[in-house]
N, C-alpha and C positions, 0 to 999 in steps of 0.2 A: 609436257605432259606426265607426270609422278606417277611410277610404279602403282601405287596404289591407285590412283582415279582410274587405270586403265584397265581394272581389275573390278572397278566397283562399274564401268559402264560394260565390262565385259559380260559380269551377271548378271546386270540389269537387261542386258538385250538376251540372253542364254533363257532367264526364267521366266522374264515378261513380268518384273516386277519395277519401280520409279528408280534411280540410283540413288533418291535420298531415303529410302528403305533400306536399300544395300547399306549404304552410309551409318545409319544407325546403326544397323544390325552389328556392324564391323566395329564402330565403336563402344558398344554395348560390350560384346563380345570382347576386344580389349581390356574391358574395366573388368571383367574377372563375371560377367552375368552366362548364367547356364542360358540351356533353348528352353526349358519349363518358365524361366521367370519371365525372359525377355519375352516369350508369346503370352504370358496372362497378365502379367504387372508392368507391362513397356510398349501396349498398341498406340498409344497415343505418340509415341517415336515411330515404333517402325509400320506405320497405318494398317496395326491390325492385321500382322501377319501371322498367320497360325504356326504350331511345332516344327510342322513337314518344313513349310518354306523356308522358316527360320534352319532350322536342318541343314537344309541346301545350301543354302547361301555359307553357311559356315563349313560345309565340307567344299566347295566350291572356290574358297578363299584358302582353304588349305592347300587343296590342291595348284592351283597358281603360286601359292605361296614356294612351294615345293619347285616348283619349274621356275621362280626365279633363282633358287637357291643353287640348280643345276646349271643354269645360263652364267652366273657369277664363277662357279667351279670352274666350266668351260673355259671363260673369259680369263679367268685366271693362270687356267696351263696355257694358256696360247700366249698372252702376254709372258708368262716365263720362259717360254720358249724362243719369245723374238716372233713370234708364227700371227700376231694380232695384227691383220690392216685395219686401214679406217672402214675398208667395205665388207670386211668379213666380218666387224665389230659391227656396223650398221644390219647385217645380215642375223646376224643372232640376236640381236635385240628385237630384230620385227617379229623374229620366228615366235608362232602363237601360241604351239604346243607344242609337247614332244619330241612326236615324230618330226617334226621339220626340224626341229632345233639340232636333235641329233643327225639327221642327214647332212647338214651343214658343216657340222661339225666331224661327220666320220672322216674326212680323206686325210684330216689332219691329226688325230687320235696318235697315240704312240700306240702302236700297233708291234705283236712279236713280229718275227720274221719268215714272212710270207713267199711263197712262189714269184709275187713281183715283184718283193723287197731284195731276193734275190739277184734276180732276174738286171734291177739294175744295178745293183752290187758290180756285177760282169760287165757293168757300160752298154747296156743293153734299149734302154731309154731313145738313145734320139732314136733306133730302128723302128721302136713303137711310133715313134713322132711324124715318122715317114711314111708308116703304113697309114695312119690312123689319119692323113690328111690327103690319101686315098687321092694322086692326081694320076694315078695309072700305071706307077711305076714296076718293073720287073720285082717280086718282094726277092727272088734268090740268086739275083743279080747284086742289090742292096746289099742281102745280108754278106755277103761275101768280106765287104770292109770289116764286121763283127768277130769273125772268126777268129779266135784267141783260144789255142791249145790251155795258154797257163791261166786261162781265166774260169777253165770250166765250159769251154765254148771250142767243140771240139769241129763242128760243123755248120754249113748254113742251116737244116735242120736244126741244133740247138739253138742255134740264132733265132730263128723265124719261133719258134716255142716261146723261149723267155719272152719277146716281142710281143707274143698274143698273151704270155701271162701277167704282163704291163697293162696290155688294151683292155683284158675280161676287169682287173682292178679298178681301171679309170672310170669304165661302164657302172660296175658295181656299187663306187662311191660317188658318183654325179648325181645330184640333189634331185634334178628334172625327171631321170631316169627311173630314181625310187619312186619317188610320185608317183610319177604314168604309170609305175608297173605295181605300184599299193592299189590302184585304183581298178586294178582290173584285177587282183586279186579280190579283196572286198567284190568287186561285180558280177565277177564272172567264175570265184572261186569253185570248186567241189568238195563237198566232205565224202571223201570215200573211206571204206573200211573193209581188210580182208582179212581171215582168220587165219592165224599163224600157222605155221605147218607143225603139223601135229598136234593141233592144240584144238581139236574140234571136240573131242571128248569132255576134256578136263576142263574147257570154258564153254560149254553146255549152256551156261546164263545167259551167255551174249551172243547165242545162235541167233537170233533175229539179225542181228550185224555182221555176219561172214562176209555177206554180198552186199555191200552197201554203198550208190550211192544220190548224194542230193544238194544243192546248191546250199551253199555258205551263208549267203541270205534269209534263207528259210530253215535251217533246222532250230529247232527248238531248243533251250537250256537245257531240260532234262534229259533229250536224248545227247545234247554236248557230251555234258556230263557223265553220262553213264559209259560213252565210246572211250572218253578218257580214260576212264576208270578201267577197260578193257584192257586197251594200250598198255596204262603203268602195269597191269597185273600179266602183260608178256601173251597176253590173248588174242588180243587185237594189231594188225597195222594200218596207223592213219595216213591219210594224205589229203592237205588241205590246201591244193593247186589247185590254178584254171588251167583248161587244157595247153599243152605244152607246146603248140602249133599258135595258138593265139600269143602265148608271152614274148614268145621269141619273133615270131609276125612283128609284133609293137616295137621291142628294139631295134629288128633291122630295119622297120619306117623310120627310128627316128636318128639310128647311128652309120650304116651302110647304104654311100652313095653312089656307087657302082657294081655294075658284076665282072669287073675284071679283077686279072690276079691280086691287085693289092687288099680292094674292095673283099676279095674270095677271104682273105686271110681275117681281115674283121670281122667276118661272116664267122667263119670258125672260132675265131677268140669270144665273139657273141654268146655262140651256144654255149660255149664253155663256160664262162661267166652266169647266165642264167641256169645249169645246171649245179656247176659249184660251189658258188658264190652267190649271187642276188636268188634266185630262188629259194635258196633252204633258208636265207637270213629273212627273206618275207615271208616265209611259210611262217617261220617262229615267231616273227611279229602277230599275224593274222591268230595263229594259234593263241598268243597270249589274250588279243582282242577277243576272240569269240569267248576263251575263257574265263575271262573277267565279265564278260556281257552274260554268260551261262552263269557266274558266282553270283553277278549281281540281282538274275532271275530270282535262283532259289534264296538265295540273301531275301529278298522283299518277301518272298511267301513263306520262310521262317517266321519272319519276324509278324508278318501278319496272323501268323497261326499261336506265335507267342501271343500277340496281343491280345487277343481273345480265350486263350489259356488263362492268361494272370487278371482278365478281367472275369473271370467266371463269378457267376451270383454267388455271394457265402453265405452261409446260414446263419452267421454272425454268432455273437456269444450266449451261444446252449450248452447245458452239460452233454456231453456225449461219450457214446461208448465203443470204441474203434475196435477192429478186428484185424488183423494183417494173416488171411486165412494159408490153409499148408494141408497136405492129405498126412503124410509122415509123423510130420513133427509138428500135427496140430496148428491152432490159430492164437495166436500171440493178441490177447485182449489188453485193453488199456484205458481205466478211467477218466477223463478228463474233467476239469471244473468250465464252469464260462470264460473264464482267461485262457482255455489252454493247457493251467497247469495239470499236472499229473498226479492221480491220486491211489489209485490203487492200479495193477497189474497181474495177470495171471497167465495160463495157458488153459484153450479145453480146444476139446476132440469132437467138432458137431458134425463132421465126416468119418467119424470114426465105427466104431463097436456100436451097438445097442443098448449097454453100460453104460460107455462113454458118451454117447448122444446124450441119455438121462441126465448124467451127469453135467453135461455140458448146459440143458435145455436150465437146472436146477441153480447153477451159479448166474446164467445169464439172467433169471428171474431175480433171483437176491439181488445182483448189482442194479441192476435197473429200478426197481424199489429204493434201495438202501438210498442210490445219488440220485434219484427224482431223474433218470437220464430222457433226454428231449429228442435225440437222435443218434441212431446208429450208424457208423462208418464201416464198410468193409473194401476192402482192396483189391481191385479187379481182379488181380493174377491171379497164379494158380490155388483151384478149388474155390472160387471169390464167388462163382454162381451156383455151386453146392452148398457154399457157408448161407448165403443171401437167400436160397431155397428153405435150407435150414430155418434160419433167425423168422423166415416169414409164418412157416409152419405151427411156431409157438404162439402167434397172435397175439403178441404184446401192445398193441396199439401206439407203437412207436414208429417212425417210417426210417426205413432202414434203408441206407444207399450205398449204391458201389460207386468206390473211388477209385481214379486214376492213378496207380502209384508208380506210373512211370517216375525211374530217380530215385526212389524212398530209399533203395538201396545204397546210392551214392550220397544222402545226406548220412544213413546212418553211419556210415563208416568214414564220415567227413570232421575234421576238427570242429568245428562247428557244435555237430552232433554230441562229441566227445564233451565240448566244454557247458553243453546245455546240461547233458546227463551222464556226467563221470561216472556213475556209482551202475549204469544200465548197459545190458550189451545191446548187442546193433538191433535184437530183434524185437525191444521193448522199443529202443528209438526209430524203428519203423514204424511200428503201430501206433505214437503217438504223431507220427508226422502225416498217418492217414487221416487220422482224427481231425487234426488241424487245420489239412487242408480243406478237406466239408467246413470248416466253421469260415475259413478266410483264405483261399486258395494262392490270393496275392503275399500276404503277409508270410506264408509260408515256403511256397515256391522262390522267393528270392534269394532263399538260403542254398541254394545249388546251382550249379553251372546251367543256364537255358540248354545248353546244347544236350545234358542230359534227361531233359524234358520229353523227349521224342517227338516232336511236334516239325521236325525238319526231315530235309531226303537230302543225301550225298553232303553232308555238313561236316564230314572228315574229308571231302573231295575239294571244298570251297576256301577261298581263302579265309583262313582262321583269325588273322587281324581285323580284314572289313566283315566277317560273320561276329568277331567279339565285339567289334564297336556298334555293331547296327542293335545288338541282341542287347547290348545296355545302351544303349540310345531309348528300346521299348522300355525294360524296367523300370529307367528315371522316368519315362514317360509316364506308364501308367500309377509305380507309386504317387509320384506328384498327380496324377490329376484325380485321383483317391482323395488322397491329404491321408496323414499318417498321426495319430494317438501318440504325441508327445511322454506322454506317463506309461504305457503300456506296449509299445513297439520294442521290437530287438535291436540290437547294432547293427543286424546284416541290414533290416528295414530302414532304420534310420541314415547308414550309409549311404542310400541309393536318394535321400532330399535334398533337391537342391541346395548347395552349397556347403552341403558337408564331407560325406567322403568316409573312409572307415575309422581316421583318427581322431576326428570331433564325436561319431556316433558311440566310441568306445567312451568315448569324454561325458558324452549325455548320458551314458546308462552308469558308470561309476557314480555322477554326480548324481544321479536319483536313486539310486544304492544307499548314498551315503545322507543324502540329504532329505530323503524323501519324495515325494511328486511334485511334479513342478505346478504350484501356484496359480501360472502365469506365461504365457511366451516371455515377457518381460526378464523372468528369471530365467532362461538360455545364456544372458550375456555374463551370470556369474562361472558358465562352464569354463572349465579349463582351454584357454587357446580359442576359444570362441568369442573372435570381433565382431565390431557393427557390421563389416562385409560380411561373411556368412551369416550374422541376423539377418542383413538385409534379403538376400538369396533365398534362406529357407521359413525363415520366420511363417508367411503366408500359408506353406503348406503343412505344417503344422498345429495339429486340435489341444487344448485343454480345457479342460473344462472346470471353468474357476469362478472368480468374481465377477473377471472382464467378458462380458455375455459375448462380442466380435473376437475374442479367442477361440471361441469352438466353430468359427467358420472361416471361409477363404476370404475373408478381409485383410487386406494386407494392414499392420500396424500403421502403416506412414498415412494411412488413411482415417484411422479412428476418430482424428480431430474434425474430418469433415464429416464424420456419421454423427457426430455428434452435436454439431454444427444443424444438421439437420433435422436430427432429433429437437433440438432446442427451438429451429424454427416451428417444428409442428406441435409445438406445443406439450409434449414429451417426451419418456425418458428412450433409451438406446433399445432397451428390452420391450418397450411399447411397440417399436419399430419391429421389433423381430417377432411379438405374437399376436399384432393387428395389424391386417389389408387397412382397414381404416385409417389407420395413422399413415401406413406409407403409402396410400391413394393422396395423400394431403403434401407429401412428398413434390415439387415440381424438378426436375434434375436438369435441366436444361438453365435453370438459373443458379446451378450451382459447376457450369462448365469454365475453365479459366485454361490460361495457357498449357498448364503442366496437367490439368485433369481435362480430360473429354469425355463423349457421349458412349463412347465405345468402356470406360472404367466404368463411369457412374450408372449403364445399365447392369455391369456385372454386381457390383457393390447391392444394388437393388434386387437380384437373382437372389444373392448369397445372405441379403435379409428376409428374405421372403424363405427358403428354406435353408438355414445356417446349416455348415459342415455337409450337408448335403450326400451319400454315397449316388456316383453318377451310375455305380454298376446294376445291372437287373436284381429285381428281386428272386429270391431262391425258390425254386420249385420242385418237388424231387422226381427221380425219371425211374421209371422198373422197363427191366426188358422185358420181351416175351416168355410166360411160365412154358418150361417143361421144353425150353429149346437153350441146351447148357453144349451140346459138342455141335464141330460141324457135319456130322453122322445123325443130326434130328434136322437137318434141312432139306425141305425137297425146293425143286422147283415152282416159284408160281408163289412161293408163301411170301405174304405184308408182314414186316415186321418192322418195330420200331428200335431205333438205333441211333448213336451219339456221333457223330464226326470227329475223328480222330487226328486227321491228319489232310491239309490242301494240298495238293501240286499243281502245276498247269497242265494234266493231263488227266485230274479228276480229284474223286476226295475217297478219304479211307472211311469206313464205317465200320464201327465196333457194336454187334447186334447180338453177344451176352456170350460167342461161341468160342472163346480165347483167340481167335483170329479174326482182324479185321478183313473185312470185303471190302472190293474196289468198284467205286459207282466211276464209269470212265466218263468223261465230259460230253462223250453226244449221250448220255441217259443220265444226265442231271434234271435236264427239265421239257416240258414240251414242246420249248421255243429253241433255235437256236443261240447257243451263247460260244464268248472269245475265252472268258475266261472264268475258271470254277467258283472265282472269290464275288463271283454278281451273285451267287445264289447258295452260296453254303461258308461256313466259316467254321475252324474247328471248337468245340464242345457243344455245337448243335443239335439239337433233336430235330431227328429227322425220321420219316416213313418209310420202307427200301422195300422192292420185291428182289427175290431170288430168281436171278434169270439165267447161272451157269454155276456150274459144282466140279470139280477139280480135285475129289479127293486123293490120289496119289499124290499131286503135289502141293495141296492143301492152298488151294487158290477158289476164293469166293466173287462172283460178279454180279455185282447191283443194278437196280435201277430203280429210279425215284422218277422217274415216268408216271403217269397217270394211267396210262394204258397198260402199263407194262403186268 
């Protein structure tokens, strides 16, 4: 049975999907297909697996491939050193996970000179063998034969100590012992924490964990990450081990065979093995596993929050006046046309002196009238609520919306912003970004590193490569799920379209700038270095308003012929199929099923014909915070207020209620019923109503509740 076949069977069993589905996904990935393309346009091949399942198969294939590479490296190393026996090769090839593979290899790894190695060099291995046999011999009598001052074995005690070092190393490297001990660590391990000496005041942030003891199997990801951070900052001292008596007892039962003097020597070696070798080694393993599990959980939460933010309802192509507020420096004002192009900019002082406010009011009214402004976007940072109140007092009859400006400063200083606005400073760029976020959050947020958006916790503590991969997947999923206008999209947005990437995205924009708007999807093939494969992957996710009506839909060009045949059979044009439900009702999709095209694709096509190019995001509706509540000092317990969820964690949700500090709704306060995961009831960007149930003005903490009786 080949490695690939084994992998397919393994993944099929783990993910509860059919082997043929895994095989189909693997083949498509090998052919260069992307996750969005496979899940959207190859449903017949995969049995309609969604993006989550396709991505899971991709990731597991990668992991198993890495395991194979490590196995080959180990086999090569052993072969090169003439250590590879048929039995060892068979055991290595049968190892189904990295831990088992490394356990088998451990005794044969090239290693630095250990205490056991040095004892062997002094000729003490035969004595270790005698003691391990545990036949009731007198250790001291046996050790006399190994005393050799010229070999640094001056006496019996030194000989026995060296023999014990060899025994300790053997036990530590025994695969069965390691496997049994690993199971004990996982099942009975305790996550304990103590404050480092003299760090009580400096590490007050971690006060909750100065004396902590919790089963490893129960510790939640957010607490583990917080405590690991405390350890990294040298505030906490952590231990992730089972009770020592249980660990030593387990080894004793499997290794020690008598309580005579030779068995006692083995017991001494065994305790040394656990304290010096096996315990630290497995604790490091368990730490890595707990950290990985915590990372995975934190990354999932971050990814879910990011998805909600990217898919927030867009205002759409409207003329927008954007304000980046400030007290001392005033508010940077920019005017954007319906396509997001900068038309004018200036600075006003809506929270300054009476004279400055009068001038600001005059300027705002003038610009709103001159450009026929349809909405006003206001950054929610410093002076945001005060600026919102000022704009509201003018009664302009135009919706004014507070916009989350997290990461806007990152964009302002980025190479992308400098390229877009080479002649403007950071303040102008920041204001433009705020306005564009209101118009289309997805199109604007893809320009910055997702980690800068502020919807995750512990993002600097988790595995950065895993975090980037997960967030990149989310961005790719959102961009392709919504679809991209080929003639207006930035290169940053285009780079996330299936099959493109930064180089082809830049080439598309350059071609567009040189030749004008694309008239059809087919014209993509004229773009430099964009070949048939990239076209196949990308075309269905790009929208073009042109002569071909299907170019504005998610129907893939490979199915245009099929749609035309449907129209012909219905006695109408393709445009009629789009515009007339009656015409679509004449189509019997079962008649168009072939080996290549099944009902899933046909249903997708009919759905697209009904609403071609539809935006899956919710319709935009403006949100307003409670009037007169602008600062934490304005809050009182018992107040019921509207808010926006800014971040969801495993222990609750953070909510912006317009006072420049987010409040926390603990998981126990999220609903009238018991919930296991906050994501069951809240998501980043959602509007909620909360009650203030606790205030700590000194530490700036706000406790909120979403319960009906709070």
